KEKE-3310 file (N, C-alpha, C; in steps of 0.2 Angstrom, whole numbers, plus 5000, padded with zeros to 4 digits):
npx = (5038:5046:5058:5055:5053:5047:5033:5024:5009:5001:4988:4975:4963:4965:4969:4964:4972:4984:4997:4998:4995:5004:5016:5014:5014:5025:5034:5030:5035:5048:5051:5054:5048:5042:5038:5024:5019:5016:5018:5023:5037:5044:5055:5051:5038:5028:5017:5004:5005:5004:5015:5022:5027:5042:5039:5028:5033:5039:5053:5053:5062:5059:5058:5061:5054:5054:5065:5068:5071:5058:5058:5062:5059:5048:5044:5032:5040:5052:5049:5046:5059:5068:5061:5060:5074:5076:5068:5074:5087:5082:5077:5088:5095:5088:5076:5059:5051:5039:5026:5018:5005:4995:4996:4990:4994:5008:5009:5002:5010:5022:5021:5015:5026:5029:5036:5042:5039:5052:5051:5057:5055:5048:5053:5048:5035:5029:5029:5019:5008:5006:5003:4991:4984:4983:4976:4964:4960:4959:4948:4946:4958:4958:4948:4952:4962:4953:4947:4957:4962:4953:4954:4965:4960:4948:4955:4962:4961:4954:4960:4972:4984:4997:4999:4989:4995:5007:5002:4996:5008:5015:5007:5007:5020:5023:5013:5005:4994:4996:4991:4991:5005:5008:5001:5010:5021:5022:5030:5038:5039:5032:5044:5040:5032:5018:5007:4993:4985:4970:4965:4949:4932:4917:4906:4906:4904:4911:4925:4924:4923:4935:4944:4940:4944:4958:4961:4959:4968:4979:4979:4980:4994:5000:4997:4993:5003:5014:5009:5008:5022:5027:5018:5024:5036:5036:5034:5023:5022:5027:5019:5007:4997:4995:4983:4978:4987:4984:4970:4971:4976:4967:4963:4975:4976:4966:4953:4944:4936:4943:4937:4929:4940:4945:4934:4934:4946:4943:4933:4938:4948:4940:4934:4946:4948:4938:4942:4954:4949:4941:4952:4959:4950:4951:4962:4969:4967:4967:4965:4952:4950:4939:4940:4933:4926:4933:4941:4954:4970:4979:4972:4968:4982:4984:4975:4980:4994:4990:4985:4997:5005:4997:4999:5012:5021:5029)
npy = (4972:4963:4967:4972:4971:4956:4957:4952:4957:4956:4962:4970:4971:4973:4958:4950:4939:4940:4939:4924:4919:4925:4919:4906:4906:4912:4901:4891:4896:4900:4913:4930:4941:4957:4969:4979:4989:5002:5002:4992:4993:4998:4996:4985:4988:4977:4967:4975:4979:4968:4961:4947:4933:4923:4910:4911:4916:4906:4903:4910:4923:4940:4957:4974:4975:4978:4987:5001:5013:5019:5033:5038:5047:5042:5041:5040:5042:5037:5025:5020:5021:5012:5000:4998:4996:4984:4976:4975:4969:4956:4952:4952:4941:4930:4927:4928:4944:4947:4958:4962:4968:4981:4995:5005:5016:5016:5004:5008:5019:5014:5004:5011:5020:5032:5048:5058:5074:5086:5095:5102:5100:5112:5119:5130:5133:5121:5120:5130:5126:5114:5120:5126:5114:5110:5119:5121:5109:5092:5091:5104:5107:5098:5103:5115:5109:5104:5113:5119:5108:5098:5085:5078:5078:5070:5058:5057:5053:5064:5061:5057:5066:5069:5067:5076:5089:5089:5090:5103:5110:5108:5114:5128:5132:5129:5134:5126:5112:5097:5085:5088:5089:5075:5070:5075:5069:5057:5054:5044:5028:5014:5002:4990:4973:4971:4960:4961:4957:4957:4952:4948:4947:4940:4940:4952:4952:4941:4945:4955:4947:4940:4951:4953:4942:4942:4953:4949:4938:4946:4952:4941:4939:4948:4962:4973:4974:4978:4990:4998:5000:5007:5019:5023:5026:5037:5034:5036:5047:5042:5031:5034:5032:5019:5007:5002:5005:5020:5019:5012:5022:5030:5020:5018:5030:5030:5034:5027:5011:4994:4987:4994:5000:4990:4986:4998:4996:4986:4991:5003:4996:4989:4999:5004:4994:4995:5008:5004:4994:5002:5012:5001:4997:5007:5005:5001:4987:4977:4961:4953:4942:4932:4927:4919:4910:4900:4884:4883:4891:4886:4883:4896:4900:4892:4898:4911:4907:4901:4912:4920:4911:4912:4924:4924:4929:4923)
npz = (4864:4868:4874:4886:4904:4912:4923:4936:4946:4960:4968:4978:4992:5009:5018:5009:5004:4998:5001:5003:4991:4982:4987:4985:4971:4967:4972:4962:4951:4952:4957:4964:4977:4978:4989:4990:5001:5010:5024:5028:5025:5036:5050:5064:5065:5064:5068:5067:5054:5047:5042:5032:5041:5044:5042:5034:5022:5017:5013:5001:4992:4999:4996:5000:5013:5030:5031:5034:5047:5058:5060:5048:5033:5019:5002:4989:4976:4981:4983:4969:4963:4972:4971:4956:4954:4962:4954:4942:4946:4951:4938:4930:4935:4930:4935:4940:4943:4956:4961:4976:4986:4994:4992:4982:4975:4975:4968:4955:4952:4949:4939:4929:4926:4932:4932:4944:4949:4953:4963:4977:4995:5005:5020:5028:5022:5023:5036:5039:5032:5041:5053:5049:5048:5061:5067:5060:5056:5048:5038:5033:5027:5017:5010:5004:4996:4988:4981:4972:4966:4962:4957:4963:4976:4975:4975:4986:5003:5016:5029:5025:5029:5025:5011:5008:5011:5004:4992:4991:4995:4983:4974:4979:4977:4964:4957:4949:4949:4958:4951:4937:4936:4938:4926:4916:4919:4914:4903:4897:4891:4899:4907:4909:4906:4911:4921:4929:4944:4953:4968:4975:4982:4979:4988:4999:5012:5016:5014:5024:5036:5036:5038:5052:5057:5055:5063:5076:5077:5076:5089:5097:5093:5099:5097:5105:5114:5105:5100:5111:5114:5103:5105:5118:5114:5106:5092:5084:5074:5063:5060:5059:5049:5049:5052:5067:5076:5080:5084:5096:5105:5113:5121:5129:5134:5143:5139:5132:5131:5130:5122:5113:5106:5099:5091:5084:5077:5069:5061:5053:5047:5038:5031:5025:5016:5007:5002:4996:4986:4978:4972:4965:4955:4946:4939:4925:4914:4925:4930:4939:4951:4960:4975:4983:4975:4972:4977:4983:4987:4978:4967:4964:4960:4949:4939:4937:4933:4920:4914:4913:4904:4893:4889:4886:4896:4905)
capx = (5037:5052:5064:5052:5054:5041:5031:5017:5007:4997:4985:4969:4962:4969:4966:4961:4976:4989:5003:4998:4995:5010:5021:5013:5015:5034:5037:5030:5039:5056:5050:5055:5042:5044:5033:5021:5015:5018:5019:5028:5043:5047:5058:5048:5030:5027:5010:4998:5006:5004:5020:5024:5032:5047:5034:5023:5037:5041:5059:5054:5065:5055:5060:5057:5051:5057:5072:5069:5069:5052:5057:5064:5053:5049:5040:5031:5045:5058:5047:5047:5066:5070:5057:5064:5081:5075:5065:5081:5091:5079:5076:5095:5097:5083:5071:5053:5048:5032:5025:5013:5004:4989:4996:4988:4998:5015:5008:5000:5016:5028:5019:5014:5034:5028:5042:5040:5043:5057:5050:5059:5051:5050:5051:5043:5029:5027:5027:5014:5002:5005:5000:4985:4981:4982:4971:4958:4958:4959:4943:4948:4964:4957:4943:4957:4964:4948:4946:4962:4964:4948:4955:4969:4956:4944:4959:4966:4956:4956:4964:4979:4986:5004:4998:4985:5000:5012:4999:4995:5014:5017:5004:5009:5027:5024:5005:5002:4991:5000:4988:4995:5012:5008:5001:5016:5026:5020:5034:5042:5035:5034:5050:5038:5027:5015:5001:4991:4979:4967:4961:4943:4927:4910:4903:4909:4904:4917:4931:4925:4924:4942:4947:4938:4948:4965:4963:4958:4975:4984:4978:4984:5001:5004:4996:4993:5010:5018:5007:5009:5029:5027:5016:5028:5042:5035:5034:5016:5022:5028:5015:5000:4993:4993:4977:4979:4990:4981:4965:4972:4978:4961:4964:4981:4975:4960:4948:4940:4938:4947:4932:4928:4945:4946:4929:4936:4951:4939:4929:4943:4951:4934:4933:4952:4948:4934:4946:4958:4945:4940:4957:4961:4946:4953:4968:4969:4970:4967:4961:4949:4950:4934:4944:4927:4923:4939:4942:4960:4975:4982:4966:4969:4988:4983:4972:4987:4999:4987:4986:5004:5007:4993:5002:5019:5025:5035)
capy = (4969:4958:4970:4974:4966:4953:4958:4951:4961:4953:4967:4970:4974:4969:4953:4946:4932:4942:4936:4917:4919:4928:4915:4899:4908:4912:4893:4887:4900:4902:4920:4933:4945:4964:4971:4986:4991:5008:5002:4985:4995:5001:4990:4984:4989:4971:4965:4979:4980:4961:4958:4941:4930:4918:4905:4913:4917:4899:4903:4914:4930:4946:4963:4980:4974:4979:4989:5007:5015:5022:5040:5040:5047:5038:5044:5036:5042:5033:5017:5019:5021:5007:4994:4997:4993:4977:4972:4974:4964:4950:4949:4951:4935:4925:4926:4933:4948:4947:4963:4959:4973:4985:5002:5008:5022:5012:5000:5012:5023:5008:5000:5017:5023:5039:5052:5063:5081:5087:5101:5101:5102:5119:5118:5135:5131:5115:5121:5135:5121:5109:5124:5127:5108:5110:5125:5121:5101:5089:5092:5112:5107:5095:5107:5119:5106:5101:5119:5120:5103:5092:5077:5075:5078:5064:5052:5057:5054:5069:5059:5056:5073:5070:5068:5083:5094:5088:5092:5109:5112:5108:5120:5134:5133:5130:5136:5119:5107:5090:5081:5091:5087:5068:5069:5078:5065:5051:5055:5038:5021:5009:4997:4982:4970:4969:4958:4964:4951:4959:4948:4951:4942:4942:4941:4958:4950:4936:4949:4958:4942:4939:4956:4953:4936:4945:4958:4943:4935:4951:4952:4935:4939:4954:4969:4979:4976:4981:4997:5002:5001:5012:5024:5026:5028:5042:5033:5038:5052:5038:5026:5037:5030:5011:5006:4997:5009:5026:5017:5010:5027:5031:5015:5018:5036:5029:5037:5022:5004:4991:4982:4999:5001:4984:4987:5003:4994:4982:4996:5007:4991:4988:5006:5004:4989:4998:5012:4999:4991:5008:5012:4997:4997:5012:5002:4998:4980:4972:4955:4952:4935:4932:4921:4914:4905:4894:4880:4884:4895:4881:4883:4903:4901:4889:4902:4915:4904:4900:4919:4921:4907:4913:4930:4923:4934:4919)
capz = (4871:4870:4878:4892:4909:4914:4929:4939:4951:4964:4971:4981:4998:5014:5021:5003:5003:4993:5003:5002:4983:4979:4989:4981:4964:4968:4972:4957:4944:4954:4957:4970:4978:4980:4993:4988:5007:5013:5030:5030:5025:5042:5055:5070:5065:5061:5069:5065:5047:5044:5038:5032:5045:5040:5041:5028:5017:5015:5010:4995:4994:4999:4997:5003:5019:5037:5030:5036:5052:5058:5059:5042:5028:5012:4998:4983:4972:4983:4982:4962:4962:4975:4967:4950:4956:4965:4949:4937:4949:4950:4931:4927:4938:4927:4939:4938:4950:4958:4966:4981:4991:4993:4992:4976:4973:4974:4961:4949:4949:4947:4932:4924:4926:4934:4934:4948:4949:4958:4967:4984:5000:5008:5027:5030:5019:5026:5044:5039:5031:5047:5058:5048:5049:5068:5069:5057:5056:5042:5032:5031:5023:5011:5006:5002:4990:4983:4977:4968:4962:4964:4954:4968:4982:4974:4976:4992:5008:5020:5034:5023:5028:5022:5005:5006:5013:4999:4986:4993:4994:4975:4970:4981:4975:4957:4954:4945:4953:4956:4946:4930:4937:4936:4919:4912:4922:4910:4897:4895:4891:4906:4905:4911:4903:4918:4921:4935:4946:4959:4973:4978:4985:4977:4994:5003:5019:5017:5016:5031:5041:5035:5042:5059:5060:5055:5069:5082:5076:5078:5096:5100:5092:5104:5095:5110:5117:5100:5099:5117:5113:5098:5108:5123:5111:5102:5085:5081:5069:5057:5058:5060:5043:5050:5056:5072:5081:5083:5086:5102:5109:5117:5127:5133:5139:5148:5136:5129:5134:5125:5116:5109:5101:5095:5086:5079:5072:5063:5056:5050:5042:5032:5027:5021:5011:5002:4997:4990:4980:4973:4969:4959:4951:4941:4936:4917:4913:4930:4930:4945:4953:4965:4978:4986:4970:4971:4983:4988:4985:4972:4962:4961:4956:4943:4935:4937:4928:4913:4910:4912:4899:4887:4886:4886:4901:4909)
cpx = (5043:5058:5061:5053:5047:5039:5024:5015:5001:4993:4979:4968:4965:4965:4962:4966:4982:4995:5004:4998:5002:5017:5020:5015:5023:5037:5036:5034:5046:5055:5053:5050:5045:5038:5030:5017:5019:5020:5024:5036:5048:5049:5053:5041:5028:5020:5004:4999:5005:5009:5021:5028:5036:5043:5030:5027:5039:5048:5059:5057:5060:5060:5057:5053:5055:5065:5073:5066:5063:5053:5060:5057:5054:5043:5038:5036:5052:5055:5049:5054:5069:5066:5059:5070:5080:5073:5070:5085:5088:5079:5083:5098:5093:5078:5065:5051:5040:5030:5019:5012:4997:4990:4995:4993:5005:5014:5007:5007:5022:5027:5019:5021:5032:5034:5040:5044:5047:5057:5052:5055:5053:5047:5047:5036:5026:5024:5020:5007:5000:5001:4993:4980:4979:4976:4965:4955:4959:4954:4944:4953:4962:4952:4947:4959:4959:4946:4950:4964:4959:4950:4959:4964:4951:4949:4962:4961:4958:4960:4972:4982:4993:5003:4994:4991:5005:5008:4998:5002:5017:5014:5005:5016:5028:5018:5002:5000:4995:4997:4990:5001:5012:5006:5006:5022:5026:5024:5037:5038:5037:5040:5046:5032:5023:5008:4998:4984:4976:4963:4954:4938:4920:4905:4907:4910:4909:4923:4931:4925:4932:4946:4946:4943:4955:4966:4963:4965:4980:4985:4981:4991:5005:5002:4996:4999:5015:5015:5009:5017:5030:5023:5020:5034:5042:5035:5028:5016:5022:5022:5008:4994:4992:4988:4979:4983:4986:4974:4965:4974:4973:4962:4969:4980:4969:4953:4942:4941:4941:4941:4930:4933:4946:4941:4931:4942:4948:4936:4933:4946:4946:4934:4940:4951:4943:4938:4950:4955:4943:4945:4959:4956:4947:4959:4967:4972:4970:4963:4958:4948:4945:4937:4938:4924:4927:4939:4948:4964:4978:4977:4967:4976:4988:4980:4977:4991:4997:4987:4993:5007:5003:4996:5009:5023:5030:5041)
cpy = (4965:4961:4973:4968:4963:4955:4956:4955:4957:4958:4965:4972:4970:4963:4948:4940:4934:4938:4928:4916:4920:4922:4908:4900:4908:4905:4890:4889:4902:4910:4923:4939:4952:4967:4978:4988:4997:5008:4996:4987:4996:4995:4990:4984:4982:4968:4969:4980:4974:4960:4951:4938:4925:4912:4905:4914:4911:4898:4907:4920:4935:4952:4969:4979:4975:4981:4996:5009:5020:5029:5043:5042:5044:5040:5038:5036:5037:5026:5015:5017:5014:5000:4993:4994:4985:4973:4970:4970:4957:4947:4948:4944:4929:4923:4931:4937:4948:4953:4961:4966:4977:4992:5004:5012:5021:5008:5004:5016:5019:5006:5005:5021:5031:5043:5057:5069:5082:5093:5099:5103:5109:5119:5124:5135:5126:5116:5126:5130:5116:5113:5125:5121:5109:5114:5124:5113:5099:5090:5100:5111:5103:5099:5113:5116:5105:5108:5121:5114:5097:5085:5074:5074:5072:5058:5051:5058:5059:5068:5058:5063:5074:5070:5075:5089:5094:5091:5100:5113:5113:5114:5127:5136:5133:5134:5131:5114:5101:5085:5083:5089:5079:5067:5071:5073:5057:5051:5049:5032:5017:5004:4991:4980:4967:4966:4958:4960:4956:4954:4951:4945:4944:4942:4945:4955:4945:4939:4952:4953:4940:4945:4956:4948:4938:4948:4953:4941:4939:4951:4946:4935:4944:4961:4974:4980:4980:4989:5002:5004:5007:5019:5027:5028:5034:5040:5034:5042:5048:5034:5028:5034:5022:5010:5000:4999:5014:5024:5015:5016:5028:5026:5016:5024:5035:5033:5033:5015:5000:4988:4988:5001:4997:4984:4993:5001:4990:4986:5000:5002:4990:4993:5006:5000:4991:5003:5009:4997:4998:5010:5008:4995:5002:5010:4998:4991:4975:4966:4953:4945:4935:4925:4916:4909:4899:4890:4882:4889:4891:4883:4891:4904:4898:4894:4908:4912:4903:4907:4921:4918:4910:4920:4930:4928:4930:4920)
cpz = (4873:4875:4885:4898:4911:4921:4931:4945:4955:4969:4974:4988:5003:5017:5015:5002:4999:4995:5001:4995:4981:4981:4985:4974:4963:4968:4966:4950:4946:4954:4964:4971:4981:4983:4990:4994:5009:5020:5033:5028:5030:5047:5061:5071:5061:5062:5066:5058:5043:5040:5038:5037:5040:5038:5034:5022:5013:5010:5004:4997:4993:4999:4999:5008:5025:5036:5032:5042:5053:5058:5053:5036:5022:5008:4992:4978:4974:4983:4974:4960:4965:4971:4961:4951:4957:4958:4943:4940:4949:4943:4928:4930:4935:4931:4938:4944:4951:4963:4970:4985:4989:4993:4984:4972:4971:4968:4955:4947:4947:4940:4928:4923:4927:4936:4938:4948:4954:4962:4975:4990:5003:5016:5030:5028:5023:5032:5044:5038:5037:5052:5056:5049:5057:5071:5067:5056:5049:5036:5029:5026:5017:5008:5003:4995:4985:4978:4972:4964:4964:4961:4959:4974:4981:4976:4983:4999:5013:5026:5033:5022:5025:5015:5003:5006:5007:4993:4986:4992:4986:4972:4972:4979:4967:4953:4949:4949:4952:4952:4940:4930:4935:4929:4915:4914:4917:4903:4894:4896:4897:4903:4906:4907:4909:4917:4929:4937:4952:4963:4976:4980:4981:4982:4998:5010:5020:5018:5022:5037:5041:5039:5049:5061:5060:5062:5075:5082:5078:5085:5099:5099:5096:5101:5100:5113:5112:5100:5105:5117:5109:5101:5113:5120:5107:5094:5081:5075:5062:5055:5060:5055:5044:5054:5061:5078:5084:5085:5094:5108:5114:5123:5131:5137:5143:5145:5133:5131:5128:5119:5111:5103:5097:5089:5081:5074:5066:5058:5052:5045:5036:5028:5022:5015:5006:4998:4993:4985:4976:4969:4962:4955:4945:4937:4929:4916:4919:4929:4937:4946:4960:4969:4981:4981:4967:4977:4987:4984:4978:4966:4959:4958:4950:4937:4933:4931:4922:4910:4909:4905:4893:4885:4886:4890:4904:4906)
residu = (MET:ASP:ASP:LYS:ILE:PRO:LEU:ILE:VAL:ILE:ALA:GLY:PRO:THR:ALA:SER:GLY:LYS:THR:ALA:VAL:SER:VAL:ALA:LEU:ALA:LYS:GLN:LEU:GLY:ALA:GLU:ILE:VAL:SER:ALA:ASP:SER:MET:GLN:ILE:TYR:LYS:GLY:LEU:SER:ILE:ALA:THR:ALA:LYS:PRO:THR:ALA:GLU:GLU:MET:CYS:ALA:VAL:ALA:HIS:HIS:LEU:ILE:ASP:PHE:LEU:GLU:PRO:ASP:LYS:PRO:PHE:SER:VAL:ALA:ASP:TYR:VAL:LYS:LEU:ALA:GLY:GLU:LYS:ILE:ARG:ASP:ILE:SER:SER:ARG:GLY:ARG:LEU:PRO:VAL:ILE:CYS:GLY:GLY:THR:GLY:LEU:TYR:ILE:SER:SER:LEU:VAL:ASP:ASN:ILE:LEU:PHE:ASP:ASP:THR:ALA:GLY:ASP:PRO:VAL:LEU:ARG:ALA:ARG:LEU:GLU:ALA:GLU:LEU:SER:GLU:LYS:GLY:ASN:HIS:ALA:LEU:TRP:GLU:LYS:LEU:ARG:LEU:ILE:ASP:PRO:GLU:THR:ALA:GLN:LYS:VAL:HIS:GLU:ASN:ASN:THR:PRO:ARG:VAL:ILE:ARG:ALA:LEU:GLU:VAL:TYR:GLU:LYS:THR:GLY:VAL:PRO:ILE:SER:VAL:HIS:LYS:ILE:ASN:SER:ARG:ARG:GLU:GLU:SER:PRO:TYR:ASN:ALA:LEU:ILE:PHE:GLY:LEU:THR:PHE:SER:ASP:ARG:GLN:MET:LEU:TYR:ASP:ARG:ILE:ASP:LEU:ARG:VAL:ASP:LYS:MET:LEU:ASN:MET:GLY:LEU:VAL:SER:GLU:CYS:ARG:GLU:VAL:TYR:GLU:THR:GLY:GLY:LEU:ALA:THR:CYS:ALA:GLN:ALA:ILE:GLY:TYR:LYS:GLU:LEU:ILE:PRO:TYR:PHE:GLU:ASP:ARG:ALA:ASP:PHE:ALA:GLN:CYS:ILE:SER:LYS:ILE:LYS:GLN:GLU:THR:ARG:HIS:TYR:ALA:LYS:ARG:GLN:LEU:THR:TRP:PHE:ARG:ARG:VAL:ASP:GLY:ILE:LYS:TRP:ILE:GLU:CYS:ASP:ARG:TYR:GLY:ASP:ILE:ASP:SER:ILE:VAL:ASP:ILE:ILE:ILE:LYS:ASP:ILE:GLU:ALA:LEU:ARG:ILE:LYS)
# end
């Protein structure tokens, strides 16, 4: 273990307080934070993706936030590569890297050192699958995936059409399900000595209340104006997976009233939080911290530091 890079991971559902805990931890340990959020990577999409503000960062160095143009593609393989580079750089300077985010696929792929297949995209095949998606809908395409690769289908929501299409594309090009490719990809031991903490709440309603409050705060910060600008500039192709954008389209197009759309944002965010919790519960070795059992962030950070010291990861 001595030759592995020490790595702390703060994971959990949206609105669980990951940013505040990570920043407080980083300040105590002289650490730097590497984001693991699939939407915060894009420039300009700040409010709906809950990017930490300069005030929230508290002068702690953050990486992989707000660096990519919205029209640029970015895969989990790209994330593993870039995050690995940032982690090695941070560690080489004698500082502790802290991963913070809620994109489970990013975190699991990074920590487990997944080596991705090099199956190149096929524009013709992808166009055919996208046409099939337009004609038959999300569920029909997901059912097609379920028949050939039930393991992947179980992990991928039918509305996550980029991943559904990618899985079908890999299968049609190679004849091998993408889940099998992933098993075969675990050929090299992880270079990280990772300690993973998951933030949660013993009272689920408390998490849902925090989500509702977060959406209200986003509205006060200018969520509607930000989303309208994205809508009017045609940026929805990239941020279609970001809750808070697509739910406002019916309002912009006079197909639903404002209150209905805001209610939908809160509902979809709660559903997303449930999916995040389901994902992270499958992560081996994760240590869960029920935030509502502690009085403040400092108490949570104290628990994390004790565990770090106990495992000599610091």
